[in-house]
C-alpha positions as CSV (number, residue, x, y, z in Angstrom):
1,M,-4.0,-36.7,177.7
2,A,-6.1,-34.0,175.6
3,A,-4.9,-32.8,172.6
4,L,-3.3,-29.1,172.9
5,L,-2.4,-28.9,169.3
6,E,-3.8,-30.9,166.4
7,A,-3.0,-31.0,162.7
8,Q,-5.8,-32.3,160.6
9,S,-5.1,-33.5,157.0
10,V,-3.0,-30.3,156.4
11,S,-1.7,-29.6,152.9
12,K,0.5,-27.0,151.3
13,R,1.5,-26.6,148.0
14,F,3.9,-23.9,146.5
15,G,3.6,-24.0,142.7
16,G,4.7,-27.2,141.5
17,L,5.9,-28.2,145.0
18,Q,3.8,-30.2,147.4
19,A,5.4,-29.2,150.5
20,L,2.9,-31.0,152.8
21,S,0.5,-33.6,151.9
22,N,-2.4,-34.6,154.5
23,V,-0.2,-34.2,157.5
24,G,-1.7,-35.2,160.7
25,F,-0.5,-35.3,164.2
26,T,-1.5,-34.0,167.8
27,V,0.6,-32.7,170.6
28,A,-0.8,-33.2,174.3
29,E,-0.6,-31.1,177.1
30,G,2.6,-31.5,179.0
31,E,4.1,-33.6,175.9
32,I,7.5,-32.9,173.9
33,V,7.1,-34.1,170.0
34,G,9.6,-34.2,167.8
35,I,9.9,-33.5,164.1
36,I,12.3,-35.1,162.0
37,G,12.9,-35.8,158.4
38,P,15.5,-34.9,155.5
39,N,16.1,-31.5,154.0
40,G,13.0,-30.2,152.2
41,A,10.9,-32.6,154.1
42,G,8.3,-30.0,154.7
43,K,9.3,-29.8,158.6
44,T,9.6,-25.7,158.7
45,T,6.6,-25.3,156.3
46,L,4.4,-27.2,158.7
47,F,5.7,-24.9,161.7
48,N,4.8,-21.9,159.6
49,V,1.2,-23.5,158.9
50,V,0.6,-24.1,162.5
51,T,1.6,-20.7,163.5
52,G,-0.4,-18.7,160.5
53,V,2.7,-17.7,158.7
54,Y,1.1,-19.5,155.9
55,P,-2.6,-20.9,155.5
56,P,-2.8,-24.4,154.5
57,D,-4.5,-25.2,151.2
58,S,-6.5,-27.8,153.0
59,G,-7.0,-29.3,156.5
60,R,-7.3,-27.8,159.8
61,V,-5.1,-26.4,162.8
62,V,-6.7,-26.8,166.0
63,F,-5.2,-25.2,169.4
64,R,-6.5,-25.4,172.7
65,G,-9.9,-26.3,171.2
66,A,-10.2,-23.4,168.7
67,D,-9.8,-23.8,165.0
68,V,-7.0,-21.6,164.1
69,T,-6.9,-22.6,160.5
70,G,-5.2,-19.5,158.5
71,A,-5.6,-17.4,161.5
72,A,-3.0,-14.5,162.1
73,P,0.3,-15.3,164.0
74,H,-0.5,-12.5,166.4
75,R,-3.8,-14.4,167.1
76,I,-2.4,-17.8,167.5
77,C,0.4,-16.1,169.6
78,K,-2.0,-14.6,171.7
79,L,-3.9,-17.9,172.4
80,G,-0.5,-19.4,173.7
81,A,1.6,-20.7,171.0
82,A,5.1,-19.4,170.7
83,R,8.0,-20.3,168.3
84,T,11.6,-19.6,167.5
85,F,13.1,-19.7,164.1
86,Q,15.7,-21.7,162.4
87,I,18.1,-18.9,161.9
88,S,18.2,-16.5,164.9
89,K,18.4,-12.7,163.8
90,P,18.3,-10.5,166.7
91,F,16.9,-6.9,166.2
92,A,20.1,-5.2,165.4
93,D,19.9,-2.0,167.5
94,L,17.9,-3.6,170.7
95,T,19.4,-4.8,173.8
96,V,18.9,-8.2,175.1
97,L,16.5,-7.0,177.8
98,Q,14.5,-4.9,175.1
99,T,14.2,-7.9,172.6
100,V,12.7,-10.1,175.5
101,R,10.5,-7.4,176.7
102,I,8.8,-7.0,173.2
103,G,7.7,-10.9,173.8
104,A,6.4,-10.0,177.3
105,L,4.4,-7.0,175.9
106,N,2.3,-9.6,174.2
107,R,0.6,-10.3,177.5
108,I,1.9,-7.5,179.7
109,R,0.6,-4.0,178.9
110,D,2.5,-2.2,181.3
111,M,6.2,-1.5,180.8
112,A,7.3,-2.2,184.2
113,G,5.6,-5.6,184.5
114,A,6.9,-6.4,181.0
115,T,10.2,-5.6,182.1
116,V,10.0,-8.0,185.1
117,K,8.9,-10.7,183.2
118,A,11.9,-10.3,180.7
119,L,14.4,-10.4,183.3
120,E,12.9,-13.5,184.7
121,M,13.0,-15.4,181.4
122,L,16.9,-13.9,180.7
123,E,17.6,-15.5,184.4
124,L,16.0,-18.7,183.3
125,M,18.0,-18.7,179.9
126,G,21.3,-17.7,181.5
127,L,21.3,-14.5,180.0
128,A,20.7,-12.0,183.0
129,G,24.4,-10.8,182.7
130,K,23.8,-9.8,179.0
131,R,20.6,-7.5,179.5
132,D,22.3,-4.4,178.2
133,E,24.1,-5.7,175.5
134,L,23.1,-5.8,171.8
135,G,21.5,-8.8,170.5
136,R,23.8,-8.7,167.6
137,T,27.0,-9.2,169.8
138,L,25.8,-12.4,171.1
139,T,27.5,-15.9,170.5
140,V,25.2,-18.4,168.5
141,I,24.1,-20.2,171.7
142,E,23.4,-17.1,173.3
143,R,21.2,-16.1,170.6
144,K,19.3,-19.3,170.3
145,R,18.8,-18.9,174.0
146,L,17.8,-15.1,173.4
147,E,15.1,-16.4,171.1
148,M,13.7,-18.8,173.5
149,A,13.3,-16.2,176.1
150,R,11.7,-14.1,173.8
151,A,9.1,-16.8,173.1
152,L,8.7,-17.5,176.8
153,A,7.9,-14.2,177.6
154,T,4.5,-14.2,175.9
155,Q,3.8,-17.1,178.3
156,P,3.0,-19.7,175.9
157,S,1.2,-23.2,176.7
158,L,3.0,-24.4,173.6
159,L,6.5,-23.6,172.5
160,L,7.6,-24.6,168.9
161,L,11.6,-24.9,168.6
162,D,13.1,-24.9,165.2
163,E,16.5,-26.5,165.3
164,V,17.7,-25.1,168.7
165,A,20.7,-27.4,168.9
166,A,22.1,-26.8,165.1
167,G,25.6,-25.3,165.3
168,L,26.2,-25.9,168.7
169,R,29.4,-27.7,170.3
170,P,28.5,-31.0,172.1
171,N,28.9,-29.4,175.6
172,E,26.2,-26.6,174.2
173,I,23.9,-29.4,172.9
174,Q,23.8,-31.1,176.4
175,E,23.1,-27.7,177.8
176,M,20.1,-27.1,175.6
177,I,18.8,-30.5,176.1
178,A,18.7,-29.6,180.1
179,L,17.4,-26.2,179.2
180,V,14.5,-27.8,177.1
181,R,14.0,-30.4,179.7
182,S,13.5,-27.8,182.5
183,I,11.2,-25.7,180.3
184,A,8.7,-28.8,179.7
185,A,9.1,-29.2,183.6
186,G,7.6,-26.0,184.1
187,G,4.4,-27.0,182.3
188,V,5.1,-25.9,178.9
189,S,4.4,-28.3,175.8
190,V,7.2,-28.5,173.1
191,L,7.2,-29.1,169.8
192,I,10.6,-29.6,168.1
193,I,12.3,-29.6,165.0
194,E,15.8,-30.9,164.9
195,H,18.4,-32.3,162.9
196,V,20.9,-33.1,165.7
197,L,19.4,-36.3,166.4
198,E,21.0,-37.0,170.1
199,A,19.0,-33.8,171.3
200,V,15.7,-34.8,169.5
201,M,15.8,-38.6,170.4
202,R,16.4,-37.9,174.1
203,L,14.0,-35.0,174.8
204,S,11.0,-36.3,172.8
205,G,8.6,-38.8,174.1
206,R,7.1,-39.1,170.5
207,I,8.3,-38.2,167.0
208,V,6.8,-37.6,163.8
209,V,8.9,-38.5,160.6
210,L,8.2,-36.4,157.6
211,N,9.5,-37.2,154.2
212,Y,8.5,-35.3,150.8
213,G,6.0,-33.6,153.0
214,E,4.1,-36.8,154.2
215,V,4.0,-38.4,157.4
216,I,5.9,-41.8,157.1
217,A,5.9,-43.1,160.8
218,E,5.4,-42.0,164.1
219,G,6.2,-43.5,167.4
220,R,8.7,-43.2,170.3
221,P,12.2,-43.1,169.8
222,D,13.2,-46.7,170.5
223,E,10.5,-47.6,168.1
224,L,11.8,-45.5,165.2
225,V,15.3,-46.2,165.2
226,D,14.0,-49.8,163.9
227,D,11.6,-48.8,161.4
228,P,13.1,-49.5,158.0
229,R,11.3,-46.4,156.6
230,V,12.6,-43.8,158.9
231,I,16.0,-45.6,158.5
232,E,15.9,-45.8,154.7
233,A,14.2,-41.9,154.5
234,Y,16.7,-40.4,157.2
235,L,18.5,-42.1,160.0
236,G,20.6,-44.3,158.2
237,E,21.9,-47.8,158.9
238,A,24.6,-46.7,161.3
239,Y,22.5,-44.8,164.1
240,S,21.7,-46.2,167.4
241,L,20.3,-44.7,170.7
242,A,23.2,-46.5,172.6
Protein backbone atom coordinates (compact mmCIF):
# COMPACT_ATOMS: atom_id res chain seq x y z
CA MET A 1 0.00 0.00 0.00
CA ALA A 2 1.19 3.53 -0.79
CA ALA A 3 2.20 5.72 2.14
CA LEU A 4 -0.38 8.41 2.83
CA LEU A 5 1.71 9.92 5.62
CA GLU A 6 5.42 9.52 6.22
CA ALA A 7 7.56 10.92 9.04
CA GLN A 8 11.24 10.74 8.14
CA SER A 9 13.81 11.01 10.97
CA VAL A 10 11.79 13.70 12.75
CA SER A 11 13.43 15.37 15.76
CA LYS A 12 12.14 18.12 18.07
CA ARG A 13 13.75 19.72 21.11
CA PHE A 14 12.26 22.11 23.67
CA GLY A 15 15.15 23.70 25.55
CA GLY A 16 16.96 20.85 27.27
CA LEU A 17 14.21 18.31 26.51
CA GLN A 18 14.63 16.09 23.46
CA ALA A 19 10.94 15.46 22.79
CA LEU A 20 11.45 13.51 19.55
CA SER A 21 14.61 11.87 18.25
CA ASN A 22 14.80 10.57 14.67
CA VAL A 23 11.21 9.32 14.67
CA GLY A 24 10.13 7.60 11.50
CA PHE A 25 6.92 5.77 10.55
CA THR A 26 4.31 5.57 7.81
CA VAL A 27 0.54 5.37 7.55
CA ALA A 28 -0.77 3.70 4.42
CA GLU A 29 -4.09 4.43 2.78
CA GLY A 30 -6.86 2.51 4.53
CA GLU A 31 -4.72 1.73 7.58
CA ILE A 32 -5.30 2.27 11.30
CA VAL A 33 -1.98 2.88 13.06
CA GLY A 34 -1.67 3.26 16.82
CA ILE A 35 0.94 5.22 18.76
CA ILE A 36 1.53 4.18 22.36
CA GLY A 37 4.04 4.91 25.07
CA PRO A 38 4.32 6.23 28.61
CA ASN A 39 3.50 9.81 29.57
CA GLY A 40 6.16 12.14 28.21
CA ALA A 41 7.14 9.75 25.42
CA GLY A 42 6.52 12.40 22.75
CA LYS A 43 3.21 11.19 21.33
CA THR A 44 1.32 14.49 21.30
CA THR A 45 4.45 16.36 20.22
CA LEU A 46 4.58 14.02 17.24
CA PHE A 47 0.97 14.86 16.38
CA ASN A 48 1.80 18.56 16.69
CA VAL A 49 4.75 18.23 14.32
CA VAL A 50 2.79 16.17 11.79
CA THR A 51 -0.11 18.67 11.76
CA GLY A 52 2.07 21.79 11.62
CA VAL A 53 1.60 23.12 15.14
CA TYR A 54 5.38 22.86 15.64
CA PRO A 55 8.03 22.63 12.93
CA PRO A 56 10.54 19.81 13.44
CA ASP A 57 14.15 20.75 14.15
CA SER A 58 15.19 18.15 11.59
CA GLY A 59 13.59 15.50 9.43
CA ARG A 60 10.67 15.64 7.02
CA VAL A 61 6.91 15.12 7.04
CA VAL A 62 5.39 13.98 3.76
CA PHE A 63 1.61 13.84 3.30
CA ARG A 64 -0.07 12.68 0.10
CA GLY A 65 3.25 12.98 -1.70
CA ALA A 66 3.80 16.61 -0.67
CA ASP A 67 6.55 17.79 1.66
CA VAL A 68 4.59 19.54 4.42
CA THR A 69 7.49 19.92 6.85
CA GLY A 70 6.80 23.04 8.90
CA ALA A 71 3.72 23.93 6.84
CA ALA A 72 0.92 25.85 8.54
CA PRO A 73 -1.83 23.73 10.13
CA HIS A 74 -4.51 25.13 7.81
CA ARG A 75 -2.51 24.08 4.74
CA ILE A 76 -2.08 20.53 6.04
CA CYS A 77 -5.79 20.42 6.88
CA LYS A 78 -6.63 21.58 3.34
CA LEU A 79 -4.58 18.66 2.01
CA GLY A 80 -6.75 16.28 4.03
CA ALA A 81 -5.33 15.73 7.53
CA ALA A 82 -7.64 16.49 10.47
CA ARG A 83 -7.14 15.91 14.18
CA THR A 84 -8.84 15.85 17.53
CA PHE A 85 -7.25 17.05 20.74
CA GLN A 86 -6.57 15.23 24.00
CA ILE A 87 -8.73 17.67 25.98
CA SER A 88 -11.94 18.62 24.19
CA LYS A 89 -12.81 22.28 24.66
CA PRO A 90 -15.91 23.18 22.63
CA PHE A 91 -16.45 26.79 21.63
CA ALA A 92 -18.24 28.15 24.68
CA ASP A 93 -21.01 30.07 22.94
CA LEU A 94 -21.51 27.96 19.82
CA THR A 95 -24.07 25.24 19.33
CA VAL A 96 -23.11 21.73 18.36
CA LEU A 97 -24.21 22.39 14.77
CA GLN A 98 -22.28 25.66 14.55
CA THR A 99 -19.12 23.99 15.85
CA VAL A 100 -19.19 21.23 13.24
CA ARG A 101 -20.14 23.67 10.48
CA ILE A 102 -16.84 25.50 11.10
CA GLY A 103 -15.07 22.31 10.10
CA ALA A 104 -17.25 21.87 7.03
CA LEU A 105 -16.49 25.41 5.86
CA ASN A 106 -12.87 24.34 5.43
CA ARG A 107 -13.98 22.58 2.22
CA ILE A 108 -17.44 23.94 1.44
CA ARG A 109 -17.65 27.68 0.97
CA ASP A 110 -21.44 28.17 1.04
CA MET A 111 -23.28 28.08 4.35
CA ALA A 112 -26.12 25.86 3.14
CA GLY A 113 -23.77 23.18 1.85
CA ALA A 114 -21.67 23.37 5.01
CA THR A 115 -24.80 22.94 7.11
CA VAL A 116 -25.78 19.81 5.18
CA LYS A 117 -22.31 18.32 5.68
CA ALA A 118 -22.33 19.23 9.39
CA LEU A 119 -25.71 17.57 9.90
CA GLU A 120 -24.44 14.47 8.11
CA MET A 121 -21.47 14.24 10.48
CA LEU A 122 -23.66 14.81 13.54
CA GLU A 123 -25.90 11.96 12.41
CA LEU A 124 -22.84 9.72 12.01
CA MET A 125 -21.65 10.61 15.51
CA GLY A 126 -25.06 10.16 17.12
CA LEU A 127 -25.34 13.85 17.96
CA ALA A 128 -28.11 14.95 15.59
CA GLY A 129 -30.49 15.36 18.51
CA LYS A 130 -28.04 17.74 20.21
CA ARG A 131 -27.60 20.06 17.21
CA ASP A 132 -29.04 23.15 18.93
CA GLU A 133 -27.38 22.63 22.32
CA LEU A 134 -24.26 24.52 23.38
CA GLY A 135 -21.09 22.47 23.14
CA ARG A 136 -20.15 23.21 26.73
CA THR A 137 -23.26 21.37 27.99
CA LEU A 138 -22.22 18.02 26.50
CA THR A 139 -20.96 14.99 28.43
CA VAL A 140 -17.37 13.76 28.07
CA ILE A 141 -18.16 11.20 25.38
CA GLU A 142 -20.41 13.66 23.56
CA ARG A 143 -17.60 16.22 23.51
CA LYS A 144 -15.25 13.63 22.05
CA ARG A 145 -17.82 12.78 19.39
CA LEU A 146 -18.25 16.50 18.68
CA GLU A 147 -14.49 16.84 18.14
CA MET A 148 -14.56 13.89 15.76
CA ALA A 149 -17.57 15.29 13.89
CA ARG A 150 -15.83 18.66 13.45
CA ALA A 151 -12.68 16.94 12.17
CA LEU A 152 -14.60 14.66 9.80
CA ALA A 153 -16.55 17.61 8.43
CA THR A 154 -13.30 18.79 6.82
CA GLN A 155 -13.51 15.62 4.66
CA PRO A 156 -10.07 14.27 5.59
CA SER A 157 -8.21 11.34 4.11
CA LEU A 158 -6.32 11.02 7.41
CA LEU A 159 -7.85 11.42 10.87
CA LEU A 160 -5.51 11.84 13.85
CA LEU A 161 -7.19 10.91 17.13
CA ASP A 162 -5.60 11.95 20.44
CA GLU A 163 -6.88 9.78 23.31
CA VAL A 164 -10.52 9.58 22.26
CA ALA A 165 -11.16 6.68 24.69
CA ALA A 166 -9.63 8.38 27.73
CA GLY A 167 -12.09 9.01 30.56
CA LEU A 168 -14.82 6.84 29.07
CA ARG A 169 -16.75 4.10 30.83
CA PRO A 170 -16.31 0.50 29.59
CA ASN A 171 -19.50 0.54 27.50
CA GLU A 172 -18.52 3.92 26.03
CA ILE A 173 -15.10 2.53 25.07
CA GLN A 174 -16.84 -0.22 23.10
CA GLU A 175 -18.98 2.40 21.37
CA MET A 176 -15.87 4.42 20.50
CA ILE A 177 -14.11 1.36 19.08
CA ALA A 178 -17.11 0.66 16.85
CA LEU A 179 -17.25 4.30 15.80
CA VAL A 180 -13.58 4.47 14.78
CA ARG A 181 -13.94 1.22 12.86
CA SER A 182 -16.90 2.63 10.96
CA ILE A 183 -14.91 5.75 10.08
CA ALA A 184 -12.03 3.65 8.77
CA ALA A 185 -14.45 1.45 6.82
CA GLY A 186 -15.64 4.63 5.11
CA GLY A 187 -12.19 5.13 3.59
CA VAL A 188 -10.48 7.39 6.14
CA SER A 189 -7.04 6.34 7.38
CA VAL A 190 -6.56 6.73 11.14
CA LEU A 191 -3.55 7.54 13.30
CA ILE A 192 -4.47 7.14 16.96
CA ILE A 193 -2.72 7.97 20.23
CA GLU A 194 -4.33 6.03 23.06
CA HIS A 195 -3.61 5.04 26.66
CA VAL A 196 -6.66 2.77 26.81
CA LEU A 197 -4.86 -0.34 25.64
CA GLU A 198 -7.99 -2.34 24.87
CA ALA A 199 -9.02 0.31 22.36
CA VAL A 200 -5.70 0.77 20.59
CA MET A 201 -4.89 -2.94 20.52
CA ARG A 202 -8.27 -3.86 19.04
CA LEU A 203 -8.31 -1.04 16.52
CA SER A 204 -4.77 -0.93 15.17
CA GLY A 205 -3.36 -3.10 12.44
CA ARG A 206 0.06 -1.79 13.38
CA ILE A 207 1.40 0.07 16.41
CA VAL A 208 4.41 2.36 16.88
CA VAL A 209 5.83 2.45 20.42
CA LEU A 210 7.56 5.61 21.65
CA ASN A 211 9.71 5.99 24.75
CA TYR A 212 11.69 9.12 25.62
CA GLY A 213 11.03 10.48 22.14
CA GLU A 214 12.37 7.45 20.28
CA VAL A 215 10.68 4.61 18.43
CA ILE A 216 11.56 1.48 20.40
CA ALA A 217 9.31 -0.98 18.55
CA GLU A 218 6.79 -1.27 15.75
CA GLY A 219 4.54 -4.12 14.69
CA ARG A 220 1.20 -5.86 15.05
CA PRO A 221 -0.47 -5.82 18.47
CA ASP A 222 0.06 -9.56 18.94
CA GLU A 223 3.79 -9.10 18.29
CA LEU A 224 4.24 -6.17 20.66
CA VAL A 225 2.63 -7.75 23.71
CA ASP A 226 5.54 -10.22 23.81
CA ASP A 227 8.28 -7.69 23.01
CA PRO A 228 10.49 -7.28 26.12
CA ARG A 229 11.28 -3.65 25.24
CA VAL A 230 7.59 -2.76 25.13
CA ILE A 231 6.80 -4.72 28.29
CA GLU A 232 9.56 -2.96 30.21
CA ALA A 233 8.82 0.54 28.92
CA TYR A 234 5.04 0.50 28.93
CA LEU A 235 2.85 -2.60 29.04
CA GLY A 236 4.17 -4.35 32.13
CA GLU A 237 4.11 -8.09 32.66
CA ALA A 238 0.38 -8.37 33.31
CA TYR A 239 -0.96 -7.25 29.93
CA SER A 240 -2.56 -9.80 27.62
CA LEU A 241 -4.67 -9.56 24.46
CA ALA A 242 -6.95 -12.33 25.74
